[in-house]
N, C-alpha and C positions, 0 to 999 in steps of 0.2 A: 607173502606172509599171511597166514590164516587169520590172525587177529592181533591187533596191537596190544590190547589190554582186555582180556576176558574178565567179565564181572565175577567177583567171588560169590559163592552161594550164600554166604552170610556176611555180616558186617566185617570188613577187612581188619585184620590185626597186623598185616604187613602191607605197606604201600611203598612201592619203589617207582620213581619217576626219573626218566632220562639219566639212568645210572651209567657212568662212563669210567673206564680205567684203561690206562696205557702203560706199557712197559717199554720205555724209549719210544721208538717209532711204531711199535706194534700195538694196535688198538685191540684190547681184549674184550672190553664191554663197550658197546657202541649205542648208547641211548636206550638201555633196557627198561621196559615198563612192566610192572607186575603187581597184582594184588593177590593176597592169600586170605581167605576167610577164616573166622574163628572155627577151630575144629576141622578144618579142611586138610586133606592129605594130598600134597602135590609132589610129583616126581619130576626131576629135571634131568633130561637126557642131552647128550651132545658128544661129538667126537672129542678126543684128547686135545686140549688147548682151546676149546670153544668158549671157555670162561665160566664153566659151571662152578668150580670150587672158588674161583675169584669172587663170584656173586655171593656165594654162601658166606665167605669170609667178610664181605661187606655187610651182610645182614647181621652177622655175629659180632660186629665191631672189632674185628681182628685186622682190619685194613683201613687206616684213616685216610689214605691217599686215594679216595674214590670220589668222583664228582657226581652231583645229582642229589636228589631228595630220597631219603630212606627213613621210614618210620616203622619201628618194630616194638614189640612189648618189652618192658623192662625185665620181666621174668622169662628168660629163655635159657636153653641149654644146648650144648653141641656134643655130638658123638662122632669121632673121627674113625678112619679105617684102622688105625692102631689104637688099642685101648687107652694108652697113655696113663697107666697106673703108676703110682709112686712105689718103687720096689722096696723102699725102706719103711713102708707102712703096711699094716695088715689090711685085709679086704674091707672090713667094716669102716676103718678110718679112711680108706680110699673113697668109699661111697659118701661119707659125710664131710670130706675135706672142704674147708672154707666155711662151714656152718658152725654156729655156736656150739661149744662143747658142753652139752647138757644131757640129762637123762632122756628128755623128750627127743632130742636129736638122735641119740643112740637108738631109741625105740623106732624112730622113723627109718633109720638106716637098716635095722633088722627087718622091718616090714618091707622095705624096698628090695632087699635081698630075697625075702620070701617070695615076692612077685616074680622074680627071675629064677626061682627054684635053687637058690644058693645060700639059704640061711645057714646051712651047716658049714659053709666056708668062711663065716664071718671072721674067724680068728686065725686064718692061714695067711701065708705070704703069697703075693701075686705070682712069684716064680713057680709055684706049685700048681697053677691053674692051666688048663688047656686053652687053646686060642678062643674057642667058643665060650668057655667059662669067663675068660677075661673080658670078652666083649659084652657078656651079660652083666658083669660088674659095671662096665662103663654105662650101660643102659640104666642100671639101678641108680648110679651116681647122677645121671641126668634127670631121671624122673622123681627122685626124692625131693627135688626142688620145685615140683609141681609147675613146670614151665607152661606158659601160654603158647610158646613157640619152641618146637624141637627141631634142630638143624642136624641132619644126618649126612655126613660126607663120606659116601661109599663105605658104610660101616661093616658090610659083610664081604667086601672085596677080597680080603686075605683069607677067608675061610674056605674049607673044602665044600663040595656041592651038597653033601648030606647035612652038614652042620648049617649051611646057609638056609636050607629048606626049613630046618627046625627054628632058626632065628626069625624067618619070615612069619611063622605061626606065632612065635612069642611076641614079636613086634605088633602084630595085628591085635593080639589079646591086650597088650599094654595100651595100645592106641585107643581101643574101645573103652577101656577102663578110665583113662586119664583125659582123653579128648583134647590134646593140644592141637594147635595148627602144626603141620609137619611139612618141611621141605627136605626131600630125599634127593641127594645128588647121586647118580648111578650111571654106569656104562651098560647096565644089563636091562635090555628091553623087557624081557619077561618079568623081571623083578618089579619094574615100574608098573606094568599092567596088572600084576597080581595084587599089588599093595595100594596103589594110589586111587584117589577120586578123580584125579586130573593129571594129565601128562603134558609136559612142555618140552619142546625141542629147541635147544639153543644152537644157533648157527652163526658163526662169525660175530659173536657178541650181541646178537639180537634174537628175539623169539621168532622163529620161523613157523612154529606150529604150537597151538594151544588147544587141547581137546579133552573133553570129559571122558571118563571110563564108565560108560553106561552099562555095566555088567554086574549083576548082583553077586555078593559074596556068599559062599566061598567060590573063587574062580579057579578054573583049571586051564593050563596052557593050551591044551588041544581043543578047547571049545571053539565053536564057529566064530563067536563074537571076539574072543581074544585073539584068534588066529588072524582075523580080518584086521583088527587094530594093529597087531604085530607087523603085518605086511606094510601097512600104511606108515608106521613109525620107521621101519627099516628103510623104506623108500625115501622118507624125509632125511634120514641120516646118510643116504647115499650108498647103502649096502644092499646086497641081495638077501633073500630069505633063506639064509643058511641055517644048519642045525644049531650052531652056536650064535646066540643073539648078542653076546657081549661084544663091545666095541673097543 
């Protein structure tokens, strides 16, 4: 293991100590330790079944049957692979769902839609949106709450390649503007390298590699630094450097 607990660059807003989770006799998380600093963007890689989404659900208080110590900000938001929009509510209501029904909330919702270039879709039904548009609404719904911690569970996994590239650029813009701490769960090595300040590999429920991405933005997949890190991450994940980095 490269490091048990890499120090966060700033004061940690997420602290996890000895986090454990089992499904019957199968230990999914095996004493995981992690800190995420304020405003830090962390990507979490791992093979299917390595415990990535289980750990994210623990941070998001979506799984109460997890052992160990977890401290997270009260202000947090989650974006899943599916947009999870309410089909019986129009787009603006989906963005502000759960918030006080006030003129100020409506204005904040419109502003959030403007940030994802969907202000014109405020009064339409979710079924009329493309997959990329629906996921942009999900991002607006998360960011309108101004979270200190943004949890992303493979949010672009269901999108086509071109839409995914556009979403990467949008997420980077929104991240720079709002500066939450981010934990991105992904199978895509290139996505992790292009977006994150730090990449973690989860193996058998523990962190086997924790490394910074010391490459200035904007990054390109074929740069020497990114290619070198890509090969290192793929080796850690037990796969060869193939054209498709998704696991």
